N, CA and C of each residue as an Amber inpcrd file, in Angstrom:
protein
   330
  18.4550000 -30.4480000   7.6640000  17.7440000 -30.1390000   6.4510000
  16.8790000 -28.9040000   6.7040000  16.9840000 -27.9260000   5.8290000
  16.2370000 -26.6860000   5.9610000  15.2110000 -26.6000000   4.8340000
  13.9670000 -26.3280000   5.2110000  12.8830000 -26.2310000   4.2360000
  12.4630000 -24.7690000   4.1360000  12.4060000 -24.2780000   2.9260000
  11.9630000 -22.9120000   2.6860000  10.5800000 -22.9460000   2.0450000
   9.6570000 -22.2150000   2.6670000   8.2920000 -22.1560000   2.1430000
   8.0660000 -20.7660000   1.5750000   7.6320000 -20.7370000   0.3270000
   7.3570000 -19.4640000  -0.3410000   5.8840000 -19.1100000  -0.1390000
   5.6140000 -18.1090000   0.7030000   4.2360000 -17.7090000   0.9940000
   3.7250000 -16.6690000   0.0060000   4.5720000 -16.1880000  -0.8700000
   4.1440000 -15.1420000  -1.7950000   3.0880000 -15.6180000  -2.7720000
   3.1310000 -16.8590000  -3.2100000   2.1500000 -17.3360000  -4.1810000
   0.7550000 -17.3850000  -3.5670000   0.6490000 -17.7010000  -2.2770000
  -0.6490000 -17.7000000  -1.6070000  -1.2340000 -16.3020000  -1.5390000
  -0.3820000 -15.3180000  -1.3310000  -0.8400000 -13.9310000  -1.3080000
  -1.3370000 -13.4880000  -2.6630000  -0.6790000 -13.9140000  -3.7040000
  -1.1160000 -13.5710000  -5.0570000  -2.4550000 -14.2200000  -5.3720000
  -2.6060000 -15.4620000  -4.9420000  -3.8610000 -16.1640000  -5.1930000
  -5.0060000 -15.4840000  -4.4370000  -4.7740000 -15.1010000  -3.1880000
  -5.8050000 -14.4100000  -2.4040000  -6.1460000 -13.0700000  -3.0460000
  -5.1340000 -12.3610000  -3.5130000  -5.3660000 -11.0870000  -4.1820000
  -6.1660000 -11.2850000  -5.4600000  -5.8480000 -12.3220000  -6.2140000
  -6.5920000 -12.6190000  -7.4370000  -8.0430000 -12.9540000  -7.1240000
  -8.2900000 -13.7510000  -6.0910000  -9.6610000 -14.0920000  -5.7160000
 -10.4400000 -12.8640000  -5.2440000  -9.8020000 -12.0130000  -4.4670000
 -10.4560000 -10.7890000  -4.0100000 -10.7540000  -9.8700000  -5.1950000
  -9.8290000  -9.7960000  -6.1430000 -10.0430000  -8.9890000  -7.3360000
 -11.2100000  -9.5380000  -8.1510000 -11.2700000 -10.8640000  -8.2970000
 -12.3700000 -11.4770000  -9.0490000 -13.7120000 -11.2110000  -8.3580000
 -13.7420000 -11.2630000  -7.0400000 -14.9760000 -10.9610000  -6.3060000
 -15.3940000  -9.5160000  -6.5400000 -14.4400000  -8.5960000  -6.5430000
 -14.7490000  -7.1870000  -6.7980000 -15.2480000  -6.9790000  -8.2220000
 -14.6800000  -7.6980000  -9.1740000 -15.1330000  -7.6000000 -10.5730000
 -16.5730000  -8.0880000 -10.6890000 -16.8800000  -9.2050000 -10.0410000
 -18.2460000  -9.7470000 -10.0870000 -19.2250000  -8.7630000  -9.4590000
 -18.8570000  -8.1980000  -8.3250000 -19.7230000  -7.2220000  -7.6570000
 -19.9070000  -5.9810000  -8.5320000 -18.8270000  -5.4930000  -9.1170000
 -18.9070000  -4.3330000  -9.9980000 -19.7560000  -4.6090000 -11.2250000
 -19.6220000  -5.8010000 -11.7830000 -20.4340000  -6.1720000 -12.9360000
 -21.9060000  -6.1670000 -12.5700000 -22.2300000  -6.6750000 -11.3880000
 -23.6210000  -6.7120000 -10.9440000 -24.1910000  -5.2990000 -10.8290000
 -23.4360000  -4.3890000 -10.2550000 -23.9120000  -3.0090000 -10.1230000
 -24.0410000  -2.3290000 -11.4780000 -23.0850000  -2.5600000 -12.3720000
 -23.1370000  -1.9670000 -13.7060000 -24.2700000  -2.5630000 -14.5360000
 -24.5130000  -3.8620000 -14.3810000 -25.5820000  -4.5110000 -15.1400000
 -26.9320000  -3.9000000 -14.7960000 -27.1310000  -3.5470000 -13.5420000
 -28.3870000  -2.9130000 -13.1430000 -28.5450000  -1.5690000 -13.8470000
 -27.4880000  -0.8020000 -13.9390000 -27.5560000   0.4920000 -14.6130000
 -27.8340000   0.3750000 -16.0970000 -27.2920000  -0.6550000 -16.6950000
 -27.5220000  -0.8740000 -18.1260000 -28.9320000  -1.4160000 -18.3650000
 -29.4270000  -2.2130000 -17.4430000 -30.7270000  -2.8680000 -17.6290000
 -31.9170000  -1.9910000 -17.2640000 -31.7120000  -0.9390000 -16.4850000
 -32.8500000  -0.1570000 -15.9850000 -33.6950000   0.4710000 -17.0920000
 -33.1650000   0.8920000 -18.2350000 -34.0520000   1.4240000 -19.2720000
 -35.0810000   0.3910000 -19.7780000 -34.7380000  -0.8760000 -19.7390000
 -35.6840000  -1.9270000 -20.1310000 -36.5140000  -2.4130000 -18.9400000
 -35.9120000  -2.4080000 -17.7480000 -36.6160000  -2.8800000 -16.5640000
 -37.7540000  -1.9540000 -16.1500000 -37.5210000  -0.6640000 -16.2140000
 -38.5140000   0.2990000 -15.7390000 -39.8580000   0.1310000 -16.4490000
 -39.8960000   0.1120000 -17.7830000 -41.1990000  -0.0830000 -18.4220000
 -41.7690000  -1.4930000 -18.2160000 -40.9120000  -2.5020000 -18.1980000
 -41.3820000  -3.8810000 -18.0470000 -42.0330000  -4.1040000 -16.6890000
 -41.4910000  -3.4800000 -15.6500000 -42.0370000  -3.6430000 -14.3140000
 -42.9330000  -2.4800000 -13.9050000 -43.0640000  -1.4850000 -14.7790000
 -43.8850000  -0.3280000 -14.4570000 -43.3360000   0.4860000 -13.3080000
 -42.0200000   0.6860000 -13.2790000 -41.3760000   1.3830000 -12.1660000
 -41.4530000   2.8920000 -12.3310000 -41.6980000   3.5590000 -11.2270000
 -41.6710000   5.0230000 -11.2030000 -40.2330000   5.4730000 -10.9380000
 -39.9240000   6.7410000 -11.1690000 -38.5670000   7.2210000 -10.8440000
 -38.1910000   7.0140000  -9.3730000 -39.1690000   7.1260000  -8.4730000
 -38.8870000   6.9060000  -7.0600000 -38.5140000   5.4450000  -6.8060000
 -39.1840000   4.5280000  -7.4660000 -38.8820000   3.1130000  -7.2980000
 -37.5150000   2.7670000  -7.8870000 -37.1670000   3.4060000  -8.9920000
 -35.8410000   3.1830000  -9.5790000 -34.7660000   3.6900000  -8.6270000
 -35.0090000   4.8500000  -8.0200000 -34.0720000   5.3750000  -7.0250000
 -33.9240000   4.4370000  -5.8380000 -35.0350000   3.8660000  -5.3780000
 -34.9920000   2.9040000  -4.2880000 -34.2120000   1.6610000  -4.6970000
 -34.3960000   1.2330000  -5.9320000 -33.6880000   0.0670000  -6.4740000
 -32.1730000   0.2660000  -6.3890000 -31.6920000   1.4210000  -6.8560000
 -30.2530000   1.6740000  -6.8260000 -29.7380000   1.9630000  -5.4210000
 -30.5310000   2.6410000  -4.6170000 -30.1140000   2.9250000  -3.2360000
 -30.0200000   1.6560000  -2.4140000 -30.9250000   0.7200000  -2.6500000
 -30.8930000  -0.5170000  -1.8750000 -29.6270000  -1.3190000  -2.1430000
 -29.0810000  -1.2040000  -3.3420000 -27.8140000  -1.8870000  -3.6350000
 -26.6880000  -1.3290000  -2.7670000 -26.6480000  -0.0130000  -2.6360000
 -25.6090000   0.6140000  -1.8130000 -25.7990000   0.2930000  -0.3340000
 -27.0380000   0.3430000   0.1310000 -27.3170000   0.0030000   1.5330000
 -26.9540000  -1.4580000   1.7880000 -27.2630000  -2.3200000   0.8290000
 -26.8970000  -3.7260000   0.9670000 -25.3930000  -3.9160000   1.0630000
 -24.6380000  -3.1400000   0.3010000 -23.1800000  -3.2180000   0.3770000
 -22.6720000  -2.7890000   1.7540000 -23.3070000  -1.7750000   2.3210000
 -22.8950000  -1.3000000   3.6480000 -23.1090000  -2.3920000   4.6930000
 -24.3230000  -2.9570000   4.7170000 -24.6120000  -4.0080000   5.6990000
 -23.7790000  -5.2590000   5.4320000 -23.5550000  -5.5620000   4.1590000
 -22.7060000  -6.7040000   3.8280000 -21.2760000  -6.5110000   4.3020000
 -20.7650000  -5.3030000   4.1730000 -19.4030000  -5.0270000   4.6330000
 -19.3040000  -5.1320000   6.1530000 -20.3190000  -4.6330000   6.8420000
 -20.3150000  -4.7360000   8.3030000 -20.3920000  -6.1900000   8.7570000
 -21.3100000  -6.9400000   8.1670000 -21.4430000  -8.3550000   8.5370000
 -20.2130000  -9.1430000   8.0930000 -19.6850000  -8.8220000   6.9270000
 -18.5030000  -9.5250000   6.4270000 -17.2880000  -9.3200000   7.3020000
 -17.1480000  -8.1380000   7.8510000 -16.0450000  -7.8790000   8.7700000
 -16.1550000  -8.7070000  10.0350000 -17.3820000  -8.8170000  10.5510000
 -17.6130000  -9.6370000  11.7460000 -17.3120000 -11.1050000  11.4680000
 -17.8020000 -11.5930000  10.3030000 -17.5700000 -12.9950000   9.9320000
 -16.0720000 -13.2430000   9.7480000 -15.3880000 -12.3190000   9.0940000
 -13.9480000 -12.4770000   8.8780000 -13.1860000 -12.4900000  10.1960000
 -13.6030000 -11.6620000  11.1350000 -12.9510000 -11.6660000  12.4470000
 -13.1990000 -12.9690000  13.1970000 -14.4020000 -13.4990000  13.0690000
 -14.7650000 -14.6990000  13.8180000 -14.2420000 -15.9800000  13.1700000
 -14.3680000 -16.1020000  11.8440000 -14.0630000 -17.3590000  11.1650000
 -12.9140000 -17.2740000  10.1750000 -12.3570000 -16.0850000   9.9690000
 -11.2510000 -15.9230000   9.0320000 -11.7040000 -15.2670000   7.7310000
 -10.7390000 -14.6300000   7.0640000 -11.0540000 -13.8970000   5.8370000
 -11.5370000 -14.7950000   4.7200000 -10.9130000 -15.9460000   4.5850000
 -11.3010000 -16.8590000   3.5020000 -12.7430000 -17.3110000   3.6760000
 -13.1090000 -17.7110000   4.8890000 -14.4870000 -18.1390000   5.1490000
 -15.4570000 -16.9860000   4.9320000 -15.0590000 -15.7910000   5.3330000
 -15.9050000 -14.6180000   5.1220000 -16.1340000 -14.3310000   3.6580000
 -15.0690000 -14.4360000   2.8600000 -15.2000000 -14.1930000   1.4280000
 -16.0570000 -15.2660000   0.7650000 -15.8390000 -16.5140000   1.1360000
 -16.6320000 -17.6060000   0.5570000 -18.1010000 -17.4440000   0.9360000
 -18.3810000 -17.1300000   2.1950000 -19.7630000 -16.9500000   2.6280000
 -20.4250000 -15.7930000   1.8920000 -19.6980000 -14.6990000   1.7100000
 -20.2830000 -13.5560000   1.0030000 -20.5350000 -13.8780000  -0.4660000
 -19.6390000 -14.6160000  -1.0980000 -19.8490000 -14.9810000  -2.4960000
 -21.0120000 -15.9610000  -2.6590000 -21.1440000 -16.8980000  -1.7350000
 -22.2640000 -17.8430000  -1.7930000 -23.5890000 -17.0980000  -1.5790000
 -23.6160000 -16.1890000  -0.6170000 -24.8220000 -15.3920000  -0.3740000
 -25.1660000 -14.5610000  -1.6010000 -24.1610000 -13.9410000  -2.1990000
 -24.3580000 -13.1460000  -3.4110000 -24.9440000 -14.0110000  -4.5240000
 -24.4160000 -15.2120000  -4.6890000 -24.8900000 -16.1100000  -5.7370000
 -26.3270000 -16.5440000  -5.5000000 -26.6710000 -16.8450000  -4.2610000
 -28.0400000 -17.2660000  -3.9420000 -29.0310000 -16.1600000  -4.2900000
 -28.7350000 -14.9450000  -3.8640000 -29.6630000 -13.8530000  -4.1370000
 -29.6530000 -13.4470000  -5.6080000 -28.5300000 -13.5790000  -6.2790000
 -28.4970000 -13.3130000  -7.7170000 -29.3430000 -14.3310000  -8.4750000
 -29.2310000 -15.5890000  -8.0930000 -30.0350000 -16.6290000  -8.7380000
 -31.5190000 -16.4380000  -8.4330000 -31.8330000 -15.9460000  -7.2450000
 -33.2330000 -15.7320000  -6.8760000 -33.9020000 -14.6750000  -7.7510000
 -33.1200000 -13.7620000  -8.3130000 -33.7140000 -12.7390000  -9.1740000
 -34.3200000 -13.3390000 -10.4400000 -33.9230000 -14.5370000 -10.8090000
 -34.5050000 -15.1870000 -11.9830000 -35.9650000 -15.5600000 -11.7590000
 -36.3890000 -15.6210000 -10.5160000 -37.7560000 -16.0220000 -10.1900000
 -38.6840000 -14.8380000  -9.9370000 -38.2120000 -13.6170000 -10.1790000
 -39.0320000 -12.4300000  -9.9860000 -39.9420000 -12.2650000 -11.1930000
 -41.1890000 -11.9480000 -10.9280000 -42.1220000 -11.6900000 -12.0260000
 -42.6500000 -10.2670000 -11.8970000 -43.0000000  -9.6610000 -13.0190000
 -43.5190000  -8.2930000 -12.9520000 -44.8110000  -8.2400000 -12.1420000
 -44.9170000  -7.2380000 -11.2980000 -46.1340000  -7.0360000 -10.5070000
 -47.0490000  -6.0820000 -11.2480000 -48.3150000  -6.1480000 -10.9790000
 -49.2470000  -5.2060000 -11.6060000 -49.0340000  -3.8240000 -10.9940000
 -49.3870000  -2.8020000 -11.7280000 -49.1880000  -1.4350000 -11.2460000
 -50.0430000  -1.1390000 -10.0190000 -51.1740000  -1.8320000  -9.8480000
 -52.0470000  -1.5520000  -8.7110000 -51.4610000  -2.0460000  -7.3960000
 -50.5110000  -2.9800000  -7.4490000 -49.9470000  -3.4930000  -6.2040000
 -48.6260000  -2.8340000  -5.8510000 -48.3440000  -1.7020000  -6.4340000
 -47.0990000  -0.9970000  -6.1590000 -47.0800000  -0.5390000  -4.7090000
 -45.9980000  -0.8420000  -4.0100000 -45.9180000  -0.5070000  -2.5870000
 -45.1670000   0.7750000  -2.3210000 -44.5960000   1.3900000  -3.3450000
 -43.8200000   2.6210000  -3.1570000 -44.7040000   3.8140000  -3.4730000
 -44.8090000   4.7410000  -2.5470000 -45.6420000   5.9250000  -2.7580000
 -44.9570000   6.8670000  -3.7180000 -45.7570000   7.5310000  -4.5340000
 -45.2030000   8.4600000  -5.5380000 -44.9270000   9.8020000  -4.9350000
């Protein structure tokens, strides 16, 4: 008896999951760009602070990619992707607890 296993469907599913993760990440970056006209006055942000806000997203992606590669090498790609998505969700949910700071406690120099 010969059994044939079709591995192509697993590849499609992995590709779909990776695509969905990229869409979620892209949406998060785009949402920040759309929200900044309302965020800046609400939080009293200076142009330098807005620049830091957007730059930190890119720096975070760099460090996330480096750490994600290490995790994927050590524990596998699936575990790496799941860990990165869970981490992303935790920090995204944490943004709901941010409150506007007063202008006097601004830590970014003008």
